[in-house]
C-alpha positions in Angstrom: 111.6 -39.8 20.6 109.5 -36.9 19.6 106.7 -35.3 21.9 103.0 -35.6 21.3 103.3 -31.7 20.9 105.9 -31.9 17.9 104.1 -34.4 16.5 100.8 -32.0 16.3 102.9 -29.1 15.3 104.5 -30.9 12.7 100.8 -31.7 11.3 100.1 -28.4 11.5 103.3 -27.2 9.4 101.8 -29.7 6.4 99.0 -28.2 6.3 100.3 -24.9 6.2 102.8 -26.4 3.5 99.6 -27.8 1.8 98.1 -24.6 1.8 101.0 -23.0 0.0 100.4 -25.8 -2.5 96.9 -26.1 -3.3 97.4 -22.1 -4.1 100.2 -22.5 -7.2 98.8 -26.0 -8.3 95.7 -25.5 -8.3 92.8 -27.6 -6.2 93.1 -31.1 -6.4 90.2 -33.3 -6.2 90.5 -35.3 -2.7 88.1 -35.2 -0.3 89.0 -37.6 2.5 88.8 -38.2 6.7 93.0 -38.8 7.6 94.0 -40.8 10.3 97.4 -40.4 11.6 98.7 -43.3 14.4 101.9 -43.0 16.2 102.4 -45.5 17.3 105.6 -44.8 20.2 103.8 -42.3 21.5 100.1 -44.4 22.0 98.9 -40.9 20.8 96.1 -40.6 17.3 95.7 -37.5 15.3 92.5 -36.7 12.7 91.9 -34.3 9.9 90.0 -34.1 6.8 91.9 -33.8 3.0 89.9 -31.3 1.4 90.7 -30.4 -2.7 94.5 -31.0 -1.5 94.4 -29.3 2.2 94.9 -30.7 5.5 92.0 -29.3 7.7 90.5 -29.8 11.0 93.2 -31.3 12.3 92.4 -32.4 15.6 93.7 -35.3 18.7 92.2 -38.6 18.5 91.7 -41.7 16.2 89.3 -42.3 13.4 89.1 -46.0 13.2 87.1 -45.3 10.2 89.1 -43.0 8.3 89.5 -43.3 4.5 93.3 -42.8 4.1 95.8 -44.3 7.3 99.3 -43.1 8.3 100.9 -44.9 10.8 104.6 -44.1 11.5 106.6 -43.7 15.0 106.8 -39.8 16.0 110.5 -39.2 14.4 109.3 -40.5 11.5 106.5 -38.9 11.4 108.8 -35.3 12.0 111.1 -36.2 9.1 108.8 -36.9 6.5 107.1 -33.9 7.3 110.3 -32.2 7.1 111.6 -33.7 3.6 114.5 -35.8 6.0 112.5 -38.4 5.1 111.3 -39.8 1.7 108.0 -41.2 1.6 108.6 -43.7 -1.0 111.6 -45.1 0.7 110.0 -44.9 3.9 107.1 -46.8 3.1 108.6 -50.0 1.2 111.7 -49.8 4.5 108.2 -50.4 6.5 108.9 -47.3 8.9 105.8 -46.0 7.3 102.7 -47.3 6.8 100.3 -45.9 4.4 95.9 -47.3 4.7 94.2 -46.4 1.8 92.6 -47.1 -2.0 95.2 -46.9 -4.5 93.4 -44.6 -6.9 93.4 -42.2 -3.4 97.2 -43.1 -3.0 97.8 -42.0 -6.3 96.5 -38.7 -5.6 98.1 -38.5 -2.5 101.7 -38.5 -4.2 100.4 -35.2 -5.8 100.1 -33.8 -2.8 103.7 -34.3 -1.8 
């Protein structure tokens, strides 16, 4: 099981990767609040997706978030590191993503 600090760092690593991708791919029209719930650590983080960038990462849940990702700590780290494919993680129910279908399509372009 990963630690809260490792999960927090993984989100910051993801934010850095999205920043690099946004520079080469251009700005994505997506401005949504995001909650990341880590089930085995009983913790959560929240942030904003702004133009394809992940910003304002902070501890704590956002129950009103427009996009919610729920996973175990190890699966979160594996997703961010690219060791776990997001599509197979969702279909196998290792990861749950709650969002409207149009946001899901836009999210696919980020990863």
